N, C-alpha and C positions, 0 to 999 in steps of 0.2 A: 348499658353504663361501665366504663373500667375503674374497679375498685382498688385499693389498696389492702391487699390482703396479707394476715400474718405470715410469715414466714416468705414472703415474694420480698424479690428483689425491686429495688425504686432507686430512682434517681432524683437527687434533690441539686438544683442549678441557682447558684446563689448570682445578685445582680451585676457583681463584679465576674462571671461566666464563672467561676471554681463550681466543679461539680463532685456530687460524692453520693457514690452508691453503696446503698446498705440492705442487708437483708432485714425486715421488720420484726421483731419480738418483741411479746411483752415486758412493757416496763425498761423496754431499753432505750439508749439514750445516745444522739449522736452530736457531741462535742465539737463546733468550729469554731476559726476564729472569728466567727459573727453571731456567738450563741451555741445555746443547746437546744436542742428539736426533738421533744418526746416520740417516741413510735407509738406510744397510745394514741397520740393525737391525730397520726396520718393510717390505723387499721381503720379499716373500716369506711375509709371516705374516698370520695370521687378523684382519681387522677387529673392531672390537669390544670387541678388549682392552687391557690397560693395558703401556705402556712407560715408563721411566722414563728423565729425564735425566741428565748425568753427574753432576750435583748429587743425585741422588736421588728429584728432585721426579715426580711420575706424572702421566700425560697420559691420554687417551682418545683412540684413533686409531679415525677413521672414515669411512665414505664421506661428502662434503662434500653437500646437497641441491641442489636448485636457488635457495631461500632464503638459504643460504651464498654461494653463489657470486653471487648480488647484490650481499648487503652487501659483498663484497672488490672490486667494479668501484671503478675510479678514476672519479669523473666531476667535469665543469666545467657542466652543467646537471641541473637538478631532475628525478630519475628518479622513476616510475611506482611507489607502493608495492606491497610485496609482497601483500601482501591484497587489492589490488586486483585484480593481477595473475594471480591464482588462481582467481579468480570469472571475471575476463576470457576465459582460456582454456576454461574450462567453456561460456560464454555463444558463443563463437564457434565451439565445435565444432570445438578445435584440436586435431590426434591424428596420429599418424604416418603419414606420408605426405601431408598437409594441405601446401597452395601456400599460403602468406598472404605479401599484401602489406603495409607499415608505413610510413605519413607521418610522418616526424619522428624520427629515430634516435636523438636525444640523445646521450647514452653509452653507451647500448646495452644498459640493463638490460630492457627488455622484450624486446628482440631477442635476447637470453639466454635468456630464457625460452619465446619461442616456438620458436628453435632447438633447444633442450630438447625439445619437444615433439614437432616434427617429426620426428626423427630416426628411422629414418637412413635413410627414401626420399622425405622432404617436402624442402620447400625455402621459405626466407624471404627476400624479395625486399625490401629497403627503404633509403628514401630521405631525402635529408638534403639542406639548401643550403648548409651552413656547412661549408667544407672542415677546419678543426681540430676540429671536434668529430666528424666523421665518420673522422677520423684517430685519435682516440682510442678511439672505439666500434671502429673493428678490431682497435686495441692487444688491448681488451679480450678481445674475442671467440679473437684468436690466443693469447692469454695458457691460457684456458680452454679452446683444442681443439675451437671450434664455429664459425670461420671457414668451414671448407669445406660449411656448410649455410647459408650468407646470400649471399646478393648484395648487397652497399653501391655505393649508385649516390648521386651527388650531383648531385643536379639539384632545381631550384623544382619541385616539385609540381602547379602552376598548368600546367605545360606536359602535364602527364598520365601516366600509367604505362606502360610497355613492357609488363605483362603482360595479359592478355585471361581469361577461365574460371576466376580464382580464387578458391577455395571462402571465404577470410574476407581480411578489410581492415580496418586500425585507422588511425584519425586521431590523433596524437597532435601535434597544430597549433595557433597562436591560433584562427584562425578557421576552424573545419571545414568550415562550412557552404558557403562559397566554393569544396568540392573535392569538392563532392557529385557533378556532373555525372563529374567523372573516377573517382571511387570506384565509379560504375555501369556507366564502360566496361572498367573492370578484373575485375567482378566478374564470377562464373557465374551462369544464374538461379536466384533460390533461396539465394543467397551472404547469407555474415553480415558485418553492418558493425558497428563499434564506433568510439566516441570519447570522451574524457575530456575534461572542462571543468573551471573550479575555480569558474566562478561561474553564479549563476540567470540573467544576462542573456544569456549565452551559451548558455544549456540553451533557452531558448525563443526562441533564434533559429535553433538547427540542428534543434528541433521541427518548427519552421514549415517548414523549408525542405527536410526531409525526402520528405515527400508529394509536393511539387512535383517532386521527381528520381526518382520510382516506387520508395520504399522504404516498407514495410508493417510491421507487426509492432512498433513502435516501444516501448522500455519506458526510462524513466529511474531510474537507483538509485544510491544512495549505501551505502559499506560504513560502520559503525564495527566497530575490533577493539578488546576490553577482555580486556587481559592479568590472570591472577592470580599470587598469590604461593604458590608452590607448598611451603607450611608446612601440613601434615595438622592440626597443633592448631591453627593460624589463619589458615586458608584463606579469604583476600579479595581483593577487587579493589587492582590495582596502585594508588599514588597518581596513577598517570597513565595515558589510554588512546589511541589513535589514530583520532582522531575523524576530522574530514572532512579528507579530502584533493584531494576532486574528486568530481565527478558524471558517472556512467557513463550515455553513452546508447548501445545496441543498437536494430537495424533489420535487416530482410532485405530485397534487390533483389526487385523481382517485376513480372510483364510482368501490366499489366490497363490499362485504359482509363484510370479513376480511382482513383491509389491513396489518393487522401483520402479513399476512403467506410471505408478500412480504419483510419484513424486515428479510433481511438475507444477515450477512456477507459474502463481495465478495472476492471469492478466487481463484487465480491463473490470467491469462491474460484472458483479455476480447475477447469474439469471435466475436465480430463484426468487423473483418477485410474487407479490401477491396475485393468486391465481394461477401462479406455476409450478406450487410446491406440489 
Protein backbone atom coordinates (compact mmCIF):
# COMPACT_ATOMS: atom_id res chain seq x y z
CA UNK A 1 0.00 0.00 0.00
CA UNK A 2 1.34 3.42 -0.95
CA UNK A 3 1.58 5.75 2.02
CA UNK A 4 2.13 9.49 2.26
CA UNK A 5 5.43 9.73 4.13
CA UNK A 6 7.14 12.62 5.84
CA UNK A 7 9.54 14.49 3.51
CA UNK A 8 7.87 12.98 0.43
CA UNK A 9 6.16 15.03 -2.27
CA UNK A 10 2.40 14.62 -2.61
CA UNK A 11 -0.16 16.02 -5.03
CA UNK A 12 -3.46 17.44 -3.79
CA UNK A 13 -6.25 17.96 -6.33
CA UNK A 14 -9.26 20.13 -5.55
CA UNK A 15 -12.69 19.61 -7.12
CA UNK A 16 -12.13 22.60 -9.39
CA UNK A 17 -9.02 20.73 -10.72
CA UNK A 18 -6.53 23.07 -9.05
CA UNK A 19 -3.41 21.14 -8.11
CA UNK A 20 -0.94 21.61 -5.28
CA UNK A 21 2.39 19.81 -4.85
CA UNK A 22 3.82 19.92 -1.34
CA UNK A 23 6.61 18.26 0.62
CA UNK A 24 5.19 16.78 3.79
CA UNK A 25 6.69 18.03 7.04
CA UNK A 26 5.63 17.56 10.63
CA UNK A 27 3.38 20.45 11.74
CA UNK A 28 3.31 21.80 8.17
CA UNK A 29 0.21 23.34 6.61
CA UNK A 30 -1.07 23.94 3.08
CA UNK A 31 -3.16 27.11 2.81
CA UNK A 32 -5.46 27.17 -0.23
CA UNK A 33 -8.46 29.04 -1.58
CA UNK A 34 -10.55 26.25 -0.04
CA UNK A 35 -9.05 26.22 3.43
CA UNK A 36 -6.09 24.76 5.28
CA UNK A 37 -4.87 21.16 5.08
CA UNK A 38 -2.56 19.98 7.87
CA UNK A 39 0.40 17.84 6.80
CA UNK A 40 0.03 15.69 9.92
CA UNK A 41 -3.40 14.62 8.65
CA UNK A 42 -1.69 13.17 5.56
CA UNK A 43 1.55 11.66 6.91
CA UNK A 44 1.27 7.89 7.30
CA UNK A 45 -2.09 7.74 5.51
CA UNK A 46 -2.76 5.83 2.26
CA UNK A 47 -2.37 7.65 -1.03
CA UNK A 48 -5.42 7.87 -3.26
CA UNK A 49 -7.79 8.83 -0.49
CA UNK A 50 -9.85 11.96 0.10
CA UNK A 51 -9.04 14.52 2.81
CA UNK A 52 -10.83 17.69 3.80
CA UNK A 53 -9.61 21.15 4.66
CA UNK A 54 -10.64 22.93 7.86
CA UNK A 55 -13.51 24.39 5.81
CA UNK A 56 -14.73 20.91 4.87
CA UNK A 57 -13.60 21.12 1.24
CA UNK A 58 -12.35 17.78 -0.20
CA UNK A 59 -9.00 17.11 -1.86
CA UNK A 60 -7.57 13.96 -3.43
CA UNK A 61 -4.12 12.96 -2.16
CA UNK A 62 -1.92 11.33 -4.83
CA UNK A 63 1.69 10.70 -5.73
CA UNK A 64 2.76 13.36 -8.28
CA UNK A 65 3.81 12.15 -11.73
CA UNK A 66 6.85 13.43 -13.59
CA UNK A 67 4.40 15.42 -15.71
CA UNK A 68 3.00 17.06 -12.56
CA UNK A 69 6.48 17.93 -11.31
CA UNK A 70 7.47 19.48 -14.64
CA UNK A 71 4.48 21.80 -14.58
CA UNK A 72 5.48 23.02 -11.12
CA UNK A 73 9.06 24.11 -11.81
CA UNK A 74 9.92 27.78 -11.93
CA UNK A 75 11.27 28.85 -15.30
CA UNK A 76 12.79 31.80 -17.09
CA UNK A 77 13.34 29.92 -20.36
CA UNK A 78 10.97 27.95 -22.59
CA UNK A 79 10.95 24.31 -21.52
CA UNK A 80 10.45 21.30 -23.76
CA UNK A 81 6.82 20.15 -23.63
CA UNK A 82 6.04 16.97 -21.66
CA UNK A 83 4.52 15.36 -24.79
CA UNK A 84 7.92 15.61 -26.48
CA UNK A 85 9.95 14.61 -23.44
CA UNK A 86 8.10 11.34 -22.89
CA UNK A 87 8.77 10.26 -26.48
CA UNK A 88 12.39 11.43 -26.30
CA UNK A 89 13.06 9.22 -23.27
CA UNK A 90 11.90 6.20 -25.27
CA UNK A 91 13.86 7.11 -28.41
CA UNK A 92 17.05 7.76 -26.43
CA UNK A 93 16.60 4.50 -24.51
CA UNK A 94 16.93 6.27 -21.17
CA UNK A 95 16.46 3.86 -18.27
CA UNK A 96 17.71 3.25 -14.71
CA UNK A 97 21.51 3.19 -14.77
CA UNK A 98 21.89 5.23 -17.98
CA UNK A 99 24.54 7.92 -18.27
CA UNK A 100 23.02 10.85 -20.16
CA UNK A 101 24.60 14.13 -21.28
CA UNK A 102 22.42 17.20 -21.82
CA UNK A 103 23.58 20.29 -23.67
CA UNK A 104 21.42 23.26 -22.66
CA UNK A 105 20.00 22.84 -19.15
CA UNK A 106 17.59 25.77 -19.32
CA UNK A 107 15.19 25.77 -16.38
CA UNK A 108 15.69 22.04 -15.88
CA UNK A 109 12.46 20.54 -17.25
CA UNK A 110 14.15 17.85 -19.32
CA UNK A 111 16.86 17.47 -16.67
CA UNK A 112 14.16 16.61 -14.14
CA UNK A 113 12.65 13.93 -16.40
CA UNK A 114 16.07 12.48 -17.20
CA UNK A 115 16.96 12.29 -13.50
CA UNK A 116 13.66 10.54 -12.72
CA UNK A 117 14.40 8.00 -15.45
CA UNK A 118 18.06 7.16 -14.68
CA UNK A 119 17.71 6.93 -10.88
CA UNK A 120 18.84 5.32 -8.66
CA UNK A 121 22.08 4.16 -10.28
CA UNK A 122 22.37 6.39 -13.37
CA UNK A 123 23.65 9.92 -13.83
CA UNK A 124 22.74 13.05 -15.78
CA UNK A 125 25.47 15.50 -16.83
CA UNK A 126 23.90 18.81 -17.82
CA UNK A 127 25.69 21.82 -19.34
CA UNK A 128 24.51 25.43 -19.38
CA UNK A 129 26.45 28.57 -20.30
CA UNK A 130 24.30 31.07 -18.34
CA UNK A 131 24.96 31.12 -14.58
CA UNK A 132 21.57 32.62 -13.68
CA UNK A 133 19.69 29.95 -15.62
CA UNK A 134 21.85 27.20 -14.12
CA UNK A 135 21.17 28.51 -10.61
CA UNK A 136 17.41 28.32 -11.20
CA UNK A 137 17.68 24.77 -12.55
CA UNK A 138 19.67 23.79 -9.47
CA UNK A 139 16.97 25.20 -7.18
CA UNK A 140 14.26 23.35 -9.10
CA UNK A 141 16.12 20.05 -8.80
CA UNK A 142 16.90 20.59 -5.12
CA UNK A 143 13.25 21.38 -4.38
CA UNK A 144 12.23 18.08 -5.94
CA UNK A 145 15.04 16.08 -4.34
CA UNK A 146 16.61 15.12 -7.68
CA UNK A 147 19.85 17.11 -7.50
CA UNK A 148 21.75 14.04 -6.22
CA UNK A 149 21.35 12.39 -9.64
CA UNK A 150 22.58 15.35 -11.69
CA UNK A 151 25.93 17.04 -12.27
CA UNK A 152 25.29 20.64 -13.36
CA UNK A 153 28.16 22.30 -15.21
CA UNK A 154 28.52 25.90 -16.34
CA UNK A 155 30.32 25.78 -19.67
CA UNK A 156 30.03 26.61 -23.33
CA UNK A 157 29.62 23.19 -24.94
CA UNK A 158 31.82 24.38 -27.82
CA UNK A 159 34.64 23.53 -25.40
CA UNK A 160 33.46 19.93 -25.32
CA UNK A 161 31.99 17.58 -22.72
CA UNK A 162 33.91 15.94 -19.89
CA UNK A 163 32.14 12.62 -20.34
CA UNK A 164 32.98 9.74 -22.66
CA UNK A 165 31.06 6.54 -23.38
CA UNK A 166 27.73 8.16 -22.50
CA UNK A 167 24.65 6.12 -23.35
CA UNK A 168 22.72 9.09 -24.73
CA UNK A 169 23.17 12.79 -25.44
CA UNK A 170 20.58 15.47 -26.11
CA UNK A 171 21.16 19.00 -27.44
CA UNK A 172 18.63 21.74 -26.73
CA UNK A 173 20.53 24.67 -28.23
CA UNK A 174 19.95 27.07 -31.13
CA UNK A 175 22.56 25.62 -33.48
CA UNK A 176 23.00 21.94 -32.55
CA UNK A 177 24.83 21.14 -35.81
CA UNK A 178 27.78 23.19 -34.53
CA UNK A 179 28.35 20.77 -31.63
CA UNK A 180 28.11 17.37 -33.30
CA UNK A 181 31.86 16.73 -33.07
CA UNK A 182 31.68 17.32 -29.32
CA UNK A 183 28.61 15.09 -29.08
CA UNK A 184 30.38 12.29 -30.92
CA UNK A 185 33.33 12.45 -28.53
CA UNK A 186 31.01 12.09 -25.53
CA UNK A 187 28.92 9.16 -26.80
CA UNK A 188 29.74 5.48 -26.70
CA UNK A 189 29.72 3.47 -29.91
CA UNK A 190 26.12 3.10 -31.05
CA UNK A 191 25.06 5.74 -28.52
CA UNK A 192 21.76 7.60 -28.88
CA UNK A 193 21.71 11.23 -30.04
CA UNK A 194 18.76 13.60 -29.95
CA UNK A 195 17.96 17.26 -30.47
CA UNK A 196 14.99 19.60 -30.81
CA UNK A 197 14.67 22.68 -33.04
CA UNK A 198 11.69 24.94 -33.84
CA UNK A 199 12.12 25.47 -37.62
CA UNK A 200 12.55 23.34 -40.73
CA UNK A 201 15.59 25.37 -41.78
CA UNK A 202 17.34 24.19 -38.63
CA UNK A 203 16.24 20.62 -39.30
CA UNK A 204 17.85 20.71 -42.74
CA UNK A 205 21.13 21.99 -41.32
CA UNK A 206 21.39 19.32 -38.65
CA UNK A 207 20.40 16.35 -40.83
CA UNK A 208 22.95 17.44 -43.42
CA UNK A 209 25.65 17.65 -40.74
CA UNK A 210 24.91 14.41 -38.87
CA UNK A 211 26.34 11.97 -41.48
CA UNK A 212 29.46 14.14 -41.77
CA UNK A 213 30.13 13.50 -38.07
CA UNK A 214 29.53 9.75 -38.11
CA UNK A 215 25.83 9.53 -37.22
CA UNK A 216 23.28 7.28 -38.91
CA UNK A 217 19.72 5.96 -38.51
CA UNK A 218 18.56 9.59 -38.66
CA UNK A 219 14.91 10.38 -37.95
CA UNK A 220 12.91 13.61 -37.87
CA UNK A 221 9.56 13.56 -36.10
CA UNK A 222 6.89 15.88 -34.74
CA UNK A 223 4.25 15.13 -32.12
CA UNK A 224 0.75 16.60 -31.94
CA UNK A 225 -1.29 16.15 -28.76
CA UNK A 226 -5.08 16.34 -28.85
CA UNK A 227 -6.88 16.19 -25.48
CA UNK A 228 -10.56 15.31 -25.19
CA UNK A 229 -13.32 16.59 -22.94
CA UNK A 230 -14.00 13.83 -20.44
CA UNK A 231 -17.80 13.89 -20.61
CA UNK A 232 -19.14 10.43 -21.58
CA UNK A 233 -22.40 11.77 -23.04
CA UNK A 234 -20.63 14.44 -25.11
CA UNK A 235 -17.15 13.10 -25.76
CA UNK A 236 -15.30 15.38 -28.17
CA UNK A 237 -11.91 17.04 -28.63
CA UNK A 238 -10.98 20.11 -26.64
CA UNK A 239 -11.24 23.39 -28.53
CA UNK A 240 -7.46 23.76 -28.39
CA UNK A 241 -4.66 21.27 -28.93
CA UNK A 242 -0.92 21.26 -28.37
CA UNK A 243 0.28 21.13 -31.96
CA UNK A 244 3.73 22.16 -33.18
CA UNK A 245 6.22 22.61 -30.35
CA UNK A 246 9.39 21.54 -32.12
CA UNK A 247 10.98 19.08 -34.51
CA UNK A 248 12.65 16.10 -32.88
CA UNK A 249 15.81 14.73 -34.47
CA UNK A 250 17.28 11.36 -33.49
CA UNK A 251 20.38 9.49 -34.66
CA UNK A 252 22.95 6.88 -33.60
CA UNK A 253 26.72 7.20 -33.41
CA UNK A 254 28.34 4.67 -35.74
CA UNK A 255 31.84 3.65 -36.76
CA UNK A 256 31.78 3.23 -40.54
CA UNK A 257 33.98 4.53 -43.38
CA UNK A 258 31.08 6.44 -44.93
CA UNK A 259 28.15 7.27 -42.66
CA UNK A 260 26.32 8.99 -45.53
CA UNK A 261 25.51 5.61 -47.10
CA UNK A 262 23.18 5.03 -44.15
CA UNK A 263 21.43 8.36 -44.71
CA UNK A 264 18.48 7.12 -46.77
CA UNK A 265 14.81 8.17 -46.45
CA UNK A 266 12.61 5.42 -45.04
CA UNK A 267 10.01 3.99 -47.38
CA UNK A 268 7.11 1.74 -46.63
CA UNK A 269 6.56 -0.10 -43.39
CA UNK A 270 9.28 -1.08 -40.97
CA UNK A 271 10.46 -4.67 -41.35
CA UNK A 272 11.20 -4.97 -37.63
CA UNK A 273 8.04 -6.83 -36.62
CA UNK A 274 7.31 -9.39 -33.97
CA UNK A 275 9.44 -12.46 -34.58
CA UNK A 276 11.85 -10.61 -36.90
CA UNK A 277 13.85 -8.70 -34.29
